[in-house]
C-alpha positions as CSV (number, residue, x, y, z in Angstrom):
1,X,-99.2,121.8,115.7
2,X,-100.3,123.4,118.6
3,X,-102.9,121.6,120.3
4,X,-105.9,123.9,121.7
5,X,-106.7,123.3,125.3
6,X,-109.7,121.0,124.5
7,X,-107.6,118.9,122.3
8,X,-104.8,118.6,125.3
9,X,-107.0,117.9,127.7
10,X,-108.8,115.2,125.9
11,X,-105.2,113.7,124.8
12,X,-104.6,114.1,128.9
13,X,-107.4,112.4,130.0
14,X,-106.9,109.6,127.5
15,X,-103.4,109.2,128.5
16,X,-104.4,108.7,132.2
17,X,-106.9,106.1,130.8
18,X,-104.6,104.5,129.4
19,X,-102.0,104.9,132.3
20,X,-104.7,103.6,134.5
21,X,-105.4,100.4,132.1
22,X,-101.6,99.8,132.3
23,X,-101.2,100.0,136.2
24,X,-104.7,98.2,136.7
25,X,-103.3,95.1,134.5
26,X,-100.1,94.7,136.8
27,X,-100.6,92.7,140.4
28,X,-96.0,92.4,140.9
29,X,-94.5,95.2,142.6
30,X,-91.5,94.6,140.5
31,X,-93.3,94.6,137.3
32,X,-95.6,97.7,138.2
33,X,-92.6,99.9,139.0
34,X,-91.4,99.0,135.4
35,X,-95.3,100.1,134.3
36,X,-95.2,103.0,136.5
37,X,-91.7,104.9,135.1
38,X,-92.4,104.1,131.4
39,X,-96.0,104.7,131.4
40,X,-95.0,108.5,133.3
41,X,-92.4,109.0,131.0
42,X,-94.3,108.6,128.2
43,X,-97.5,110.5,129.3
44,X,-95.6,113.6,130.4
45,X,-93.6,113.5,127.3
46,X,-90.2,113.3,129.3
47,X,-87.1,112.0,128.2
48,X,-87.2,109.3,131.4
49,X,-88.7,108.8,135.0
50,X,-87.8,107.6,138.3
51,X,-90.1,106.1,141.2
52,X,-88.7,106.3,144.4
53,X,-90.6,104.4,147.0
54,X,-90.3,105.4,150.6
55,X,-88.8,103.0,153.2
56,X,-90.3,103.7,157.1
57,X,-87.7,101.7,158.8
58,X,-84.9,103.7,157.5
59,X,-86.6,106.9,157.0
60,X,-85.4,106.7,153.2
61,X,-86.2,106.6,150.2
62,X,-85.1,104.4,147.4
63,X,-85.3,102.9,143.7
64,X,-84.5,100.1,141.8
65,X,-86.1,101.2,138.7
66,X,-84.6,103.1,136.0
67,X,-84.9,103.8,132.4
68,X,-81.5,102.6,130.3
69,X,-79.3,103.3,133.7
70,X,-76.9,101.1,134.7
71,X,-77.7,102.1,138.8
72,X,-80.2,99.3,140.0
73,X,-80.6,101.4,143.4
74,X,-80.5,104.6,144.4
75,X,-81.1,105.6,148.5
76,X,-82.2,108.8,149.2
77,X,-82.2,110.0,152.8
78,X,-85.5,112.5,153.7
79,X,-84.6,116.0,152.8
80,X,-81.8,115.3,150.6
81,X,-82.0,116.3,147.0
82,X,-84.8,116.8,145.5
83,X,-86.6,114.0,145.8
84,X,-85.6,114.1,149.6
85,X,-87.2,117.9,150.0
86,X,-90.1,116.6,148.0
87,X,-90.6,113.6,150.2
88,X,-89.9,115.7,153.4
89,X,-92.0,118.6,152.3
90,X,-94.4,116.9,150.6
91,X,-94.9,119.4,148.4
92,X,-94.0,119.1,144.1
93,X,-91.3,120.8,143.1
94,X,-90.6,122.0,139.6
95,X,-87.1,123.1,138.0
96,X,-86.8,124.3,134.7
97,X,-83.0,124.9,135.2
98,X,-81.2,122.1,137.7
99,X,-78.1,123.1,137.6
100,X,-79.0,126.4,138.6
101,X,-80.6,124.8,141.9
102,X,-78.5,124.3,144.8
103,X,-80.9,121.9,146.1
104,X,-79.8,119.8,142.6
105,X,-77.5,116.8,143.0
106,X,-75.3,116.7,140.5
107,X,-73.1,113.4,141.7
108,X,-75.8,111.4,139.7
109,X,-75.2,112.6,136.4
110,X,-71.4,112.2,136.9
111,X,-71.7,108.6,137.5
112,X,-74.2,107.9,134.3
113,X,-72.8,110.6,132.0
114,X,-76.4,111.7,131.9
115,X,-77.7,115.4,131.7
116,X,-80.7,116.5,133.8
117,X,-82.0,119.7,132.3
118,X,-85.6,120.3,134.3
119,X,-87.1,118.5,136.6
120,X,-90.9,117.8,137.8
121,X,-91.1,115.9,141.2
122,X,-94.4,114.9,143.2
123,X,-94.9,113.4,146.2
124,X,-97.3,110.0,146.4
125,X,-99.4,110.0,149.3
126,X,-101.7,107.3,150.5
127,X,-104.2,106.3,153.0
128,X,-104.0,108.0,156.1
129,X,-101.5,110.9,154.3
130,X,-98.9,108.1,154.4
131,X,-96.2,108.5,152.4
132,X,-95.6,106.1,149.9
133,X,-92.8,107.3,147.9
134,X,-91.8,110.0,145.1
135,X,-92.3,110.5,141.1
136,X,-90.2,112.6,139.2
137,X,-89.9,113.0,135.7
138,X,-86.9,114.7,133.9
139,X,-85.6,116.7,130.5
140,X,-89.2,118.0,128.7
141,X,-88.4,116.8,125.6
142,X,-90.1,119.7,123.1
143,X,-89.3,122.7,125.5
144,X,-87.2,123.9,128.0
145,X,-89.3,122.8,131.3
146,X,-92.4,121.4,132.7
147,X,-95.3,123.9,132.7
148,X,-98.4,123.6,134.8
149,X,-100.4,121.4,132.4
150,X,-97.7,119.1,133.3
151,X,-98.2,119.4,136.9
152,X,-102.0,118.8,136.2
153,X,-101.0,115.7,134.6
154,X,-98.6,114.6,137.2
155,X,-101.0,115.5,140.0
156,X,-103.6,113.1,138.1
157,X,-101.1,110.4,137.5
158,X,-99.9,110.3,141.0
159,X,-103.3,109.1,141.8
160,X,-103.1,106.2,140.2
161,X,-99.6,105.1,140.9
162,X,-100.5,105.5,144.5
163,X,-103.6,103.4,144.2
164,X,-101.8,100.7,142.4
165,X,-98.8,100.8,144.5
166,X,-101.1,100.2,147.7
167,X,-103.1,97.6,145.6
168,X,-99.4,96.0,144.8
169,X,-98.3,96.0,148.1
170,X,-101.8,94.9,149.5
171,X,-101.5,91.6,147.1
172,X,-97.9,91.0,147.7
173,X,-98.1,90.9,151.6
174,X,-101.0,88.6,151.2
175,X,-99.5,86.1,148.7
176,X,-96.7,86.1,151.2
177,X,-98.7,85.8,154.1
178,X,-100.5,82.6,152.1
179,X,-97.0,81.3,151.5
180,X,-95.5,81.2,155.2
181,X,-99.0,80.0,156.0
182,X,-98.5,77.3,153.5
183,X,-94.9,76.5,154.6
184,X,-96.0,76.4,158.1
185,X,-98.3,74.1,157.2
186,X,-96.1,71.4,155.7
187,X,-93.3,71.9,158.3
188,X,-96.3,71.3,161.1
189,X,-97.2,67.9,158.8
190,X,-93.4,67.1,158.7
191,X,-92.6,67.3,162.3
192,X,-96.1,65.4,163.5
193,X,-94.9,62.5,160.7
194,X,-91.7,62.8,162.8
195,X,-93.1,61.7,166.1
196,X,-95.2,58.0,166.8
197,X,-98.8,59.1,166.2
198,X,-100.3,55.9,165.6
199,X,-102.1,54.1,169.1
200,X,-101.9,51.7,170.3
201,X,-98.3,51.6,168.9
202,X,-97.6,48.0,169.8
203,X,-101.2,46.1,169.9
204,X,-99.4,42.4,170.0
205,X,-97.9,43.4,173.3
206,X,-99.5,42.9,176.5
207,X,-97.1,44.2,179.4
208,X,-98.0,48.2,178.3
209,X,-99.9,50.5,177.1
210,X,-98.3,54.0,176.0
211,X,-99.9,56.7,174.8
212,X,-98.2,60.6,174.0
213,X,-99.6,63.7,172.5
214,X,-98.2,67.3,171.2
215,X,-100.1,70.3,171.1
216,X,-97.7,73.6,170.0
217,X,-98.4,76.6,170.9
218,X,-97.6,78.2,167.4
219,X,-97.9,75.9,164.1
220,X,-94.7,74.2,165.2
221,X,-92.7,74.0,167.7
222,X,-89.5,72.8,169.7
223,X,-91.2,69.7,172.1
224,X,-91.0,66.6,171.0
225,X,-91.3,62.5,172.2
226,X,-90.7,59.2,171.1
227,X,-90.3,55.4,171.9
228,X,-89.2,52.5,170.3
229,X,-88.1,48.8,171.0
230,X,-84.6,48.3,170.9
231,X,-84.8,44.5,171.3
232,X,-87.3,42.0,172.1
233,X,-87.5,43.0,176.0
234,X,-86.5,46.9,176.5
235,X,-88.7,49.9,175.2
236,X,-86.5,52.8,175.0
237,X,-89.2,56.2,175.6
238,X,-88.1,59.9,175.6
239,X,-89.8,63.3,176.4
240,X,-88.1,66.7,175.4
241,X,-88.2,70.2,175.0
242,X,-86.0,72.7,173.1
243,X,-85.3,76.3,173.9
244,X,-86.9,78.8,171.8
245,X,-90.2,78.7,169.6
246,X,-91.2,78.6,165.9
247,X,-89.4,77.0,162.9
248,X,-85.2,77.4,164.6
249,X,-87.2,75.8,167.8
250,X,-89.0,73.1,165.3
251,X,-85.6,72.6,163.4
252,X,-83.4,71.6,166.1
253,X,-86.4,69.3,167.8
254,X,-85.8,67.4,164.2
255,X,-82.5,66.7,164.9
256,X,-82.6,65.6,168.5
257,X,-84.9,63.4,167.4
258,X,-83.2,61.8,164.4
259,X,-80.1,61.8,166.6
260,X,-81.6,60.4,169.9
261,X,-82.7,57.1,167.9
262,X,-79.1,56.6,166.6
263,X,-77.5,57.0,169.7
264,X,-79.7,55.3,171.8
265,X,-79.4,51.6,170.0
266,X,-75.8,51.9,170.6
267,X,-75.5,52.7,174.0
268,X,-76.2,50.2,177.3
269,X,-77.7,52.6,179.3
270,X,-79.8,55.9,179.6
271,X,-76.9,58.1,181.1
272,X,-74.5,57.2,178.2
273,X,-77.4,57.4,175.6
274,X,-77.7,61.1,176.9
275,X,-73.9,62.0,177.3
276,X,-73.6,61.1,174.3
277,X,-76.3,62.7,172.4
278,X,-75.3,65.7,174.2
279,X,-71.4,65.3,172.7
280,X,-73.3,65.0,168.9
281,X,-75.6,68.2,169.8
282,X,-72.9,70.8,171.0
283,X,-71.0,69.9,167.9
284,X,-71.4,72.9,165.9
285,X,-74.6,74.3,167.4
286,X,-73.4,77.8,166.3
287,X,-77.0,78.6,167.2
288,X,-76.5,77.5,171.1
289,X,-79.8,76.3,171.2
290,X,-80.5,73.6,174.0
291,X,-83.1,70.8,174.6
292,X,-84.0,69.3,177.8
293,X,-84.8,65.7,177.7
294,X,-85.8,63.0,180.2
295,X,-84.8,58.8,178.7
296,X,-86.3,56.0,180.2
297,X,-85.6,52.2,179.3
298,X,-88.6,49.6,180.4
299,X,-87.8,46.3,180.8
300,X,-91.3,44.5,179.6
301,X,-90.7,41.3,181.5
302,X,-89.7,43.0,184.9
303,X,-91.6,46.2,185.1
304,X,-87.6,47.5,186.2
305,X,-86.9,51.6,184.5
306,X,-83.7,52.7,184.1
307,X,-83.5,56.4,183.3
308,X,-81.4,59.3,183.0
309,X,-82.5,63.3,183.1
310,X,-81.1,65.8,181.2
311,X,-82.6,69.1,182.4
312,X,-86.2,68.5,182.0
313,X,-89.1,67.9,184.3
314,X,-88.9,65.0,186.7
315,X,-91.7,62.6,185.7
316,X,-94.5,61.6,188.0
317,X,-94.6,57.9,189.4
318,X,-98.2,56.6,190.0
319,X,-98.0,53.8,192.6
320,X,-100.4,52.1,194.8
321,X,-99.9,54.5,197.4
322,X,-100.3,57.7,195.3
323,X,-98.6,60.0,193.2
324,X,-94.7,61.2,193.4
325,X,-91.9,62.6,190.8
326,X,-89.1,60.4,190.2
327,X,-85.3,60.6,192.0
328,X,-84.0,63.8,190.9
329,X,-80.8,62.4,189.5
330,X,-79.3,66.0,188.3
331,X,-78.0,66.3,184.6
332,X,-77.7,69.6,182.5
333,X,-80.0,70.6,179.4
334,X,-78.2,68.8,176.6
335,X,-76.5,71.6,174.2
336,X,-74.9,73.7,176.9
337,X,-71.5,71.5,177.9
338,X,-70.3,69.5,175.7
339,X,-68.6,67.3,178.9
340,X,-71.4,66.9,180.4
341,X,-71.8,63.7,183.1
342,X,-75.3,62.0,182.8
343,X,-76.4,59.7,185.8
344,X,-78.4,56.6,185.4
345,X,-81.5,55.9,188.1
346,X,-83.7,53.2,188.8
347,X,-87.0,52.3,189.5
348,X,-89.5,49.4,189.3
349,X,-92.8,49.2,188.0
350,X,-95.5,47.1,189.7
351,X,-98.7,45.5,187.7
352,X,-101.3,48.5,187.3
353,X,-98.5,51.2,187.8
354,X,-97.3,54.1,185.4
355,X,-95.4,56.7,184.6
356,X,-96.4,60.7,183.3
357,X,-93.7,62.0,181.2
358,X,-94.5,66.0,180.4
359,X,-93.5,69.2,179.1
360,X,-93.6,72.4,181.3
361,X,-96.0,73.8,178.7
362,X,-98.5,71.9,181.5
363,X,-97.2,73.1,184.5
364,X,-96.8,76.6,183.4
365,X,-99.8,76.9,181.6
366,X,-102.0,80.5,182.5
367,X,-105.1,82.0,182.9
368,X,-106.6,85.0,182.0
369,X,-104.8,86.3,185.3
370,X,-101.7,84.5,184.6
371,X,-102.1,82.3,187.5
372,X,-99.9,79.3,186.8
373,X,-101.6,75.5,186.4
374,X,-98.4,74.5,188.5
375,X,-97.2,71.3,189.4
376,X,-99.3,70.6,192.8
377,X,-102.3,70.7,190.5
378,X,-101.1,68.4,188.5
379,X,-100.3,66.1,191.2
380,X,-103.6,66.4,192.4
381,X,-105.0,65.6,188.8
382,X,-102.9,62.6,188.6
383,X,-103.9,61.1,192.3
384,X,-107.3,61.7,191.1
385,X,-106.9,59.5,187.7
386,X,-104.4,56.7,188.8
387,X,-106.7,54.3,187.1
388,X,-107.0,55.6,183.7
389,X,-105.9,54.4,180.7
390,X,-102.9,56.5,178.9
391,X,-104.5,58.0,176.7
392,X,-108.0,58.5,178.8
393,X,-105.6,60.0,181.5
394,X,-103.6,62.6,178.5
395,X,-107.2,63.3,177.2
396,X,-109.1,64.3,180.7
397,X,-105.4,66.0,181.5
398,X,-105.6,68.4,178.5
399,X,-109.1,69.3,179.0
400,X,-108.1,70.2,182.6
401,X,-105.5,72.3,181.8
402,X,-107.9,74.4,178.7
403,X,-110.5,74.4,181.2
404,X,-108.2,76.2,183.6
405,X,-106.7,78.8,181.2
406,X,-110.0,79.4,179.8
407,X,-110.1,81.5,176.8
408,X,-106.4,82.6,177.4
409,X,-103.6,82.3,174.7
410,X,-101.5,79.1,174.9
411,X,-97.9,80.5,176.0
412,X,-96.0,77.2,175.4
413,X,-96.0,73.7,173.5
414,X,-97.9,71.1,175.5
415,X,-96.6,67.3,175.6
416,X,-97.5,64.7,177.5
417,X,-96.3,61.0,177.3
418,X,-98.3,58.4,179.7
419,X,-96.8,54.7,179.8
420,X,-98.9,52.1,181.9
421,X,-97.3,48.7,182.9
422,X,-99.3,45.8,183.0
423,X,-96.6,43.3,183.7
424,X,-96.7,39.6,182.5
425,X,-98.3,36.4,183.9
426,X,-96.8,33.6,185.1
427,X,-98.0,31.5,181.7
428,X,-96.5,34.1,179.8
429,X,-93.3,34.1,181.0
430,X,-93.1,30.3,181.7
431,X,-93.7,30.4,177.4
432,X,-90.9,32.9,177.1
433,X,-88.4,31.3,179.3
434,X,-89.0,28.1,177.6
435,X,-88.7,29.5,174.0
436,X,-85.5,28.3,172.4
């Protein structure tokens, strides 16, 4: 039965409406690709259809969706073959006899055993005149070749396909963004849970006060701090900065902190702690990452602090006469050279004196003109805030850094730890000495 022009137009319109409905029902790109080739072949009364998407990064067309073919992915450079020519010229090609056309590549037929007789191929152009891909249908079932009516029908179909593809890509990009943000939030929560965050951490201890905080430049970062008692009289504390940013740095930070706690409980001096920790970090360090780390041990009865430094910013000593950095003992960052020496230094905190440990996110914070906050400004701030509690000092310091930076984005993680020593009273020392 031969259809009249009005009947054919009505059929085509209904087919396009059906395709539009089918395409609108799919939001996942992989499922949508299957729907497109199935509907395109059915609407055009073709033996099969193939959808090629444009890979802008490689300037190629690729397809991983075909009908009843074993090949799962095809890649075609622009300008090569029928599909590549359509993508390059952005013009429709209708070939009634493929083997009589020099642009046709018969290798695909040879590899699959399929016989391509005729091809109708059309570019898919999206918003901003952007190439989305190419749709092609093969072998008209009831006649030898595709005609002008088929071209018009495929042209109408291509508009629906393009909209569906762009919508699916936007949805997938949004879902991936949401998934990444959720993963980063989870990573941030896990990372923060590894750091001491309850203050005061030792409310029964009146010999000292300690406070620390971290402000990652991204959702997750590579800075770390830690403090814990090795025994009743000795508090171990540390601050560090992992090379790099983001998730890799946060993973390296987690490994470093875990190893640090385990190592510190088996060593007698800070220098020995860093030496052993460096060996562990260097082991299987294929990423070649490293971490700067300062480690100290406070004797809470005497105020004596033994310390060692692995390439980190020198802490500041807030004493009765002013502010000064601790002695530089040398010592390279951990993770660079397996057999590295780390010396131990010693100083004594008097009652009311403090230490301020920080990462370079403080001194290298920049304003809109890229001027650094600098060590000099930090020293001036500390000189004016020597009498503050650790929490107050750090809060005011972060406010000063933010005020200095203005609206400039934070370029690095900012981590600060403050330790204020009160000492022990004569009565407390006498009770401790008399304890069995």
